[in-house]
N, C-alpha and C positions, 0 to 999 in steps of 0.2 A: 155942206156939213162935213166936217172932217171926222168921220168915225173910223176907228181902226178896224181892219179886217181881223177876224179871229185866226186866219191862217198865218198872219205875219207875227213874228216874235221880235221883241225888243232885244238889244244886246245883253241886258241883264238876265232876261229869261233864258237866252241861249247859254250864258255862262252857268246859270243855275242848272240848266238841263245837262250841260257838259260835266259839271262837278257831280251831279246826281248820277250820271252814268258811270262815273269812276267809282262812286261809293256803293253802287248797286252790288248785291251779292253775286259773286261769280259762280260758275259751275263747279262741280265736285273736283274737276281737274285743277282749278286754281287755288283750292284750299290747301294750306300747308299742315293743318291740324288733322286732316283726314287722309287715309291711304288712298292711293289711286285705284280706280276700278280696273281690274285686269282686262286687258284687251284680248279679243279672240285671236287665236293663232291658227294658221292653216296646218302647220306641222305639228305632229304629236310632241308633247312635252316628256322629258325623261330626266332622270337624276344623273348629272354628269359624274358624280363620285361612284355611283353603282356601275355605270357603264365603264368607267376607268378601271374599276376592280375586275369587271368581267373581261375586259380586253387584256388586262395584265395576266389573268389566269390562262387565257387562250395563248398569249405570247409565251408564257412559261411552258405550256404544253407543246407548242410548236418547236421549242428549243430542246426537247428531250429526245433521247434515242428511241423511246417508245413510239413517238409520232412517226419517225423515219421508218421504223419496222412496219407499223400498220400501213403507212402509205405505200411502201414497197410491196407488201402483200396484196393490197387492193389493186395496184397497177398490174402485178403479175396475174392475178385472177381475172382481171378485166381483159387483158390481152389473150390469155389462154382461152377464156370463154368465147371471145369474139373470133378466135381463129379455129378452134376445134368443135365448137357447139354446132348443132344443126342450123341450117341457114335461116329457118323461120324464127329461131330463138335468139339470133344475133341482133344486137341493137347498135353496134358500132363496127363497121367493116374496116378493112385493113388500114387505111391511112389514120384510123383512130381519131377522127376529127372531134368527136364528142368528148373523148378523153383529154385531148389537148385543150378543148374549151373548159372542161371542169378544172384542169390543173391551172390554167391561166386565171380562172375565176377565184380559185383558192389562193393563188399568189397575190391577186389584186386585193383580196380582203386581208391577207396575212400581213402585207407590208404596212397598211395604216394601223392595224392593231399593234404591231411591234413598235411603231413610232409612238403610239399613245402610251404603251407601257414604258418606253424609254423616257418620255416626257414626265410620266409619273415618278419614275425612279430619279430623274434629274431634280424634280421638286423636292423629293425626300432627301437627296444628297445636299441640296442647297440649304434646307432647314437644318440638317445635321451639321454642316460646315459652319453655319451661323451660330448654332448653339456651342460648338467646339470653340469657335473664335471668342464668344463671350466668356466661356469658361476659362480659356487661356488668359484673357484680359483680367478676369477676377483673380486668377492664380498669380499673375504678375503683380497686380496691385497688392495682394496679400503678402507676397514675398518681399516687395519693396517696403511695406509697412513693418514687417518683422525685422528686416535688415536695419531700418532706422531705429527700431526699439532696441535691438541688440547693441547698436553703436552707442545709443544714449546710455544703456546700462554699463557698457565698458567705460564710458567717460565718467559715469557716476562712481563706478568701482575704483577708478584711479584716485579718487579723493577720499575713499573710505580706508580706515586703518585695517590692515590685514593682520592675521594671527602672527605671521613671521615678523612683520614690522614691529608689533607690540612686544614680541619675545626678544627681538634684538635690542629694543629700547630698554626693556627691563634688565637685560644682561648688562648693558652699559651702565645703568643706574647702580646695579649691584656691584659692579667693578669699581665705580667711583666711590661708593660707600665703603667698600673694603679698603681702598687706598686711603681714604680719609681716616678710617678706623686704625689703620696701621701707622699713619703719620702722626695722629694726635697723641697716642701713648708715648711714642718716641720723643716728641717734643716735650711732653710733661716730664719724663725721666731726665732728659737732658737739662731741663731747667732746674730740677732739684739738685743735680750733681754740681752744677756750676755755682761758685760762691757769688754772693752779691757784690757787685763792683761799687766801690765808694764813688759817690758823686763828687765831681770836681767843684 
């Protein structure tokens, strides 16, 4: 008796199972109409813009004379205290290793903060230069358009009768009429004075 085992599948069933697996609903990560579920991060999250503003404020303070004055006063007080204070109250003896460590720590934090502030300033400068470039392009396009319009107006005005041209034409017409008026009466009087000639 040839009975098929239930664990064996025909090729048709395998194809249907394969196509069914492709049409099966995917997990939430595969859906494009839903946002991804946020992954857990080990590091704390922070706002880059707020941190950039904070670093820029610190970098601006580090570049002022007030910071240099305060830092100089702290170093002088540190050295004087650790030299002249009683021995049990001193926390940093003569080579001032702890002071050197604090200054190197301050410098190691100041350098990246200054670089972050410079990057932020570079981004602002880039945006400003891009806006200025677009504004210059618009100004050049407007200037070219106005130049073309002025040139077309000049060409159009070359064909329009001006006041001086009309005045000169009217003066020529008046002069011609005056000459015709002078010539016509003279011809009439001359014709009256001359006797009629007999026809041959």
